[in-house]
Residue, then its C-alpha position, 0 to 999 in steps of 0.5 A: m093933077r100935080f106933075i114933076v118932069i125929070g130929064t135932060l133931053d128935049i123929050a122932057i121939055s115936050c112933056a113939060k109943055s104937054v102938062l102945061d097945055s093940058g092945064n095941069d100943074l107942073t110943080m117942078m122939073i129936075s135935070l142933072v148938074d151941068s158936069l154930068l149932062p149927056n152931050n145931047s142935052v137941052n137947057i132945061k134950066e132956061f125953059c124953067s126960067d122962061n116959064k116960071i117953073p121950079y127947077l132942081e139940078v141933082e148929081d143923083i136922082n136917087s139921093e136923099y136930097a132929091m127924094k126929099q125935094m120931090k116928096n115935099i111937092n107931093p106929085d100925082y105923077i112923075l114923067s121921066s126921060w131920065p138917063k139912069i136907073i131910078n130906085k124904088n124910093i123915087l118910084n114910090i113918091p107920086k100918088y099914082m105912078v112914074i111914067g117912063s119914056h123911051p124913043t123906040p118901040l119897046p122892047m126894040n133897042k131898049g137900053l142906052h143910045p137907042i136912036h144910034w142903034m136904030i140908025v146903025l141897024g138901018i131901021p128907018y122908023t121909030s116911035l116913042s114908048f110910054f110905060e109905068m115904071n117899076e123896079g123891073 
């Protein structure tokens, strides 16, 4: 199976390691350009360099350029921990699906800064949710 992993956080690297450990083909990782990275981002570029994984930085995951790069890879799956909305054109690229991730037991604390809200609300546990992404 051919995978693309997109993200800016440690979960993207964890997903990439899982793809590699499972013997599947990690064909590319994508992250944001440095000037747009959230404060809690990790160095995806370094991880890719260390593991000889093709790497792409984009300003907009929904751009024609990003879409073309992903289509050229012809992935079976895209694993996403992307911090912004992904449009239909990108969702339709993989053969099977885009798998999204969120660090709470959805639908609890959906949206931005879910871990911060868990702490503010005094919720002492969390989990990682994976789901098939669609336009909704």
